[in-house]
C-alpha positions as CSV (number, residue, x, y, z in Angstrom):
1,M,22.1,-3.7,-11.8
2,N,23.1,-1.8,-8.6
3,I,20.7,0.3,-6.4
4,L,21.7,3.6,-8.0
5,S,21.0,2.2,-11.5
6,L,17.6,0.9,-10.4
7,I,16.7,4.2,-8.8
8,K,17.7,6.0,-12.0
9,A,15.8,3.7,-14.3
10,A,12.6,3.8,-12.2
11,A,12.9,7.6,-11.6
12,V,13.1,8.4,-15.3
13,A,9.9,6.5,-15.9
14,A,8.2,8.2,-13.0
15,L,9.2,11.6,-14.2
16,V,7.4,11.2,-17.4
17,V,4.3,9.7,-15.9
18,P,2.2,12.0,-13.7
19,G,1.8,10.5,-10.2
20,A,2.7,12.9,-7.4
21,A,0.2,15.5,-6.4
22,P,1.1,18.9,-7.8
23,T,2.1,21.7,-5.4
24,P,-0.7,24.2,-4.9
25,A,-0.4,27.2,-7.1
26,G,1.8,30.0,-5.8
27,K,3.4,27.9,-3.0
28,L,7.0,26.9,-2.7
29,N,7.6,23.2,-3.0
30,V,9.7,22.4,0.1
31,V,11.3,19.0,0.7
32,A,12.8,18.0,4.0
33,T,14.8,14.8,4.5
34,T,13.2,14.0,7.9
35,P,9.9,14.9,9.7
36,D,11.4,17.1,12.3
37,L,13.0,19.3,9.7
38,A,9.6,19.3,7.8
39,A,7.7,20.3,11.0
40,I,9.8,23.4,11.6
41,A,9.7,24.3,7.9
42,R,5.9,24.2,8.0
43,E,5.8,26.6,11.0
44,I,8.2,29.1,9.3
45,G,6.8,28.8,5.8
46,G,3.1,28.9,6.8
47,D,0.7,29.3,3.9
48,A,3.4,30.1,1.4
49,V,4.9,26.6,1.3
50,D,3.9,23.0,0.7
51,V,6.2,20.7,2.7
52,K,7.0,17.0,2.2
53,A,9.3,14.8,4.3
54,L,11.2,11.9,2.6
55,A,11.7,9.8,5.7
56,K,8.8,8.3,7.7
57,P,8.6,9.2,11.4
58,T,9.4,5.7,12.4
59,E,12.4,5.3,10.0
60,D,16.0,5.5,11.2
61,P,17.2,8.7,9.5
62,H,20.6,7.1,8.9
63,F,19.1,4.3,6.8
64,V,16.0,5.7,4.9
65,D,14.7,3.4,2.2
66,A,15.5,5.4,-1.0
67,K,12.7,5.2,-3.5
68,P,12.2,6.3,-7.1
69,S,9.4,8.5,-5.9
70,H,11.9,10.4,-3.8
71,V,13.8,11.3,-7.0
72,V,10.6,12.8,-8.4
73,T,9.9,14.7,-5.3
74,L,13.5,16.1,-5.3
75,N,13.3,16.9,-9.0
76,R,10.3,19.2,-8.4
77,A,11.6,20.8,-5.2
78,D,12.2,24.6,-4.9
79,V,13.9,24.1,-1.5
80,L,15.5,21.1,0.2
81,I,16.2,21.0,3.9
82,E,18.7,18.3,5.0
83,G,20.1,17.7,8.5
84,G,23.7,17.7,7.3
85,A,26.6,16.5,9.4
86,E,26.5,13.3,7.3
87,L,23.1,12.2,8.8
88,E,21.8,11.3,5.3
89,M,25.1,10.3,3.8
90,G,24.0,6.7,3.2
91,W,20.9,7.5,1.1
92,L,20.5,11.1,-0.1
93,P,23.4,11.6,-2.5
94,P,22.3,9.0,-5.1
95,L,18.8,10.5,-5.0
96,L,20.1,14.1,-5.6
97,E,22.4,12.9,-8.4
98,T,19.5,11.4,-10.2
99,A,17.1,14.3,-9.5
100,R,19.5,16.8,-11.2
101,N,17.8,19.8,-9.7
102,A,20.0,22.9,-9.8
103,K,17.6,24.7,-7.4
104,I,18.7,22.5,-4.5
105,A,22.4,21.9,-5.5
106,A,25.2,22.7,-3.1
107,G,25.6,26.5,-2.7
108,A,22.1,27.3,-4.1
109,P,19.7,29.4,-2.1
110,G,17.3,26.5,-2.2
111,L,19.5,24.2,-0.2
112,V,19.3,24.5,3.6
113,V,21.9,22.5,5.6
114,G,20.4,22.1,9.1
115,S,23.7,21.8,10.9
116,Q,24.9,25.2,9.7
117,G,25.5,27.4,12.7
118,I,25.0,24.6,15.2
119,R,27.7,24.0,17.9
120,M,28.3,20.3,17.1
121,L,29.0,17.8,19.8
122,E,31.2,14.6,19.6
123,I,33.4,15.7,16.7
124,P,35.9,12.9,16.5
125,T,39.6,13.7,16.8
126,S,40.4,10.9,14.3
127,F,38.2,9.2,11.7
128,D,38.1,5.4,12.1
129,R,35.2,3.2,10.7
130,A,36.2,0.6,13.3
131,K,34.6,2.9,15.9
132,G,31.2,2.4,14.2
133,D,29.0,4.8,12.4
134,V,31.0,7.9,13.4
135,H,30.2,11.2,11.8
136,S,33.3,13.3,11.0
137,L,31.4,16.6,11.4
138,G,29.9,15.7,14.8
139,N,26.8,14.1,16.2
140,P,23.9,15.0,13.8
141,H,21.0,14.6,16.3
142,F,21.1,18.2,17.4
143,L,17.4,19.1,17.3
144,T,16.8,17.6,20.8
145,D,18.2,20.8,22.0
146,P,15.4,23.4,21.5
147,L,17.9,26.2,21.2
148,N,19.3,24.5,18.1
149,A,15.8,24.3,16.7
150,K,15.7,28.1,16.9
151,I,19.0,28.3,14.9
152,L,17.6,26.0,12.3
153,A,14.4,28.0,12.0
154,A,16.3,31.2,11.4
155,N,18.3,29.4,8.7
156,I,15.1,28.1,7.0
157,A,13.6,31.6,7.2
158,E,16.7,33.1,5.6
159,H,16.7,30.7,2.7
160,L,13.0,30.8,2.1
161,S,13.3,34.6,1.9
162,Q,16.1,34.3,-0.7
163,V,14.1,32.0,-2.9
164,D,10.7,33.8,-2.4
165,P,11.5,37.5,-1.5
166,K,7.8,38.5,-1.8
167,S,6.9,36.4,1.2
168,A,9.9,37.5,3.3
169,A,7.8,39.4,5.8
170,L,5.6,36.3,6.4
171,Y,8.7,34.2,7.1
172,A,10.1,36.7,9.5
173,A,6.8,37.0,11.4
174,N,6.5,33.2,11.6
175,L,10.1,32.9,12.8
176,K,9.3,35.4,15.6
177,K,6.3,33.4,16.6
178,F,8.2,30.2,16.6
179,N,11.0,31.6,18.7
180,A,8.4,33.0,21.2
181,T,6.8,29.5,21.5
182,I,10.2,27.9,22.1
183,D,11.2,30.5,24.7
184,A,8.0,29.9,26.6
185,K,8.2,26.2,26.4
186,M,11.9,26.2,27.4
187,A,10.8,27.6,30.8
188,E,8.3,24.8,31.2
189,W,10.8,22.1,30.1
190,Q,13.6,23.3,32.3
191,K,11.2,23.4,35.3
192,L,10.1,19.9,34.5
193,L,13.6,18.4,34.3
194,A,15.2,20.6,37.0
195,P,14.6,18.1,39.8
196,F,16.5,15.5,37.9
197,K,19.7,17.5,37.1
198,G,22.6,15.1,36.9
199,A,20.3,12.0,36.6
200,K,21.9,9.0,34.9
201,I,20.3,7.4,31.9
202,V,21.1,4.9,29.2
203,T,20.2,5.3,25.5
204,Y,20.2,2.8,22.7
205,H,22.1,4.9,20.2
206,K,24.2,8.1,20.6
207,D,21.1,10.1,19.7
208,F,20.4,12.2,22.8
209,P,23.7,14.0,23.8
210,Y,22.2,17.5,22.9
211,L,19.2,16.9,25.1
212,A,21.4,15.7,27.9
213,E,23.7,18.7,27.7
214,R,20.9,21.2,27.5
215,F,19.0,19.8,30.5
216,G,21.9,18.6,32.7
217,L,21.4,14.8,32.3
218,N,24.2,12.2,32.3
219,I,24.2,9.5,29.6
220,V,26.4,6.9,31.2
221,E,26.3,4.3,28.4
222,N,24.6,3.2,25.1
223,L,23.2,-0.2,24.4
224,E,25.1,-0.1,21.1
225,P,28.7,-0.9,21.8
226,K,29.6,1.5,18.9
227,P,27.2,3.7,16.8
228,G,25.3,1.6,14.4
229,I,26.7,-1.7,15.7
230,A,24.2,-4.1,17.2
231,P,24.5,-4.8,20.9
232,S,26.6,-7.9,21.6
233,P,25.9,-10.2,24.6
234,A,29.2,-9.1,26.2
235,H,28.4,-5.4,25.9
236,V,24.8,-6.0,27.2
237,A,26.2,-7.8,30.2
238,A,28.6,-4.9,30.8
239,V,25.8,-2.3,30.6
240,I,23.7,-4.3,33.1
241,T,26.7,-4.4,35.5
242,L,27.2,-0.6,35.1
243,M,23.5,0.2,35.6
244,Q,23.3,-1.9,38.7
245,A,26.4,-0.3,40.2
246,Q,25.3,3.2,39.4
247,K,21.6,2.7,40.0
248,V,20.5,3.8,36.5
249,H,16.7,3.4,36.1
250,V,15.9,4.8,32.7
251,I,16.6,3.5,29.1
252,L,15.5,5.6,26.1
253,V,14.5,3.7,22.9
254,Q,13.3,5.0,19.6
255,P,10.8,3.1,17.4
256,F,13.3,1.7,14.9
257,Q,15.6,0.4,17.6
258,N,15.6,-3.1,19.2
259,R,13.3,-2.8,22.2
260,K,13.7,-6.4,23.2
261,T,17.4,-5.7,24.0
262,A,16.3,-2.8,26.2
263,E,13.7,-5.0,27.9
264,T,16.3,-7.6,28.6
265,V,18.5,-5.0,30.3
266,A,15.5,-3.5,32.1
267,R,14.6,-6.9,33.6
268,Q,18.1,-7.3,35.1
269,T,18.4,-3.7,36.4
270,G,14.8,-2.7,37.5
271,A,15.0,0.1,34.9
272,V,12.0,1.4,32.9
273,V,12.2,1.4,29.1
274,V,10.9,4.8,27.8
275,D,9.6,4.8,24.2
276,V,10.5,8.2,22.7
277,S,11.0,9.7,19.3
278,Q,12.9,12.5,17.8
279,Q,10.4,12.7,14.9
280,P,7.0,14.5,14.9
281,G,4.1,12.3,14.0
282,T,5.4,9.1,15.6
283,Y,2.9,9.4,18.5
284,K,-0.5,11.0,18.6
285,N,-0.6,14.8,19.0
286,T,3.1,15.3,18.2
287,D,2.9,17.0,14.8
288,T,4.7,20.2,15.7
289,Y,8.2,20.5,17.1
290,A,7.0,21.9,20.5
291,A,4.4,19.1,20.8
292,L,7.2,16.6,20.0
293,M,9.4,18.0,22.7
294,D,6.5,18.1,25.2
295,N,6.0,14.4,24.6
296,L,9.8,13.6,24.8
297,I,10.5,15.6,27.9
298,G,7.3,14.7,29.7
299,S,7.9,11.0,29.1
300,L,11.5,11.3,30.4
301,A,10.5,13.3,33.5
302,N,7.8,10.8,34.4
303,A,10.3,7.9,34.1
304,L,12.9,9.7,36.1
305,K,10.3,10.4,38.8
306,E,9.3,6.8,38.9
307,G,12.9,5.7,39.2
308,K,13.8,8.0,42.2
């Protein structure tokens, strides 16, 4: 029996046996694929929504462990927020097929595609799986640019208002508040990273190009030779040589990535390995989007200062 059949069989059983906590009366049942999407949805939805994330903060969003309980969650959803741009391509479609929920089907008001309206980076000119885990619609890690978070928030507010018109004024007010917070924080974040404009960094995966473009950083290489491909000894050696030649002192690593590889490179180059996350809740006091970015940008600025 394949994985889809297993999910279907287990999900059918789960749907007829009460297990998941019910959504509070009168609230929209909102499901987000990842915690960052969920965090923004909570800020926009406020008291009118109950939000659940399918992925854990420490899970690679490309490879989430699909569970029968996810089918139950999706079956009961009034709204689904997905990142789009093929981020969840490897695990979400089978869950949606089994959930059979018309409210969150393609084209329904209850489906929010996060990448809608975003200026996508790294759109390939040709599609070749030999180049690794390449996304034909562009790099899906767009929420490390705070201005993209504002676009997503507006998209969420619009869809929530369509599904729940009686709360439209609340969603609009919360969107205004969210935008004001991001605008104020942007001034702080830009000031914090301004001294390091043009600074060279290395990342494990191609997951920070939007952050780099917004704040004027230069990602010179990734520890993965190709997206989703484990670092080879030859590639690691080449990265070490490049970092030594260009005096690169910072390596960004997320929790689900191989920190030992980054440590090996750091020992050879004198670089510092910076533990960061794109997902709220990974580290203490990072439950909101602004708090997450405070942690990410603050950690990066401290490392760049140390490496100067």
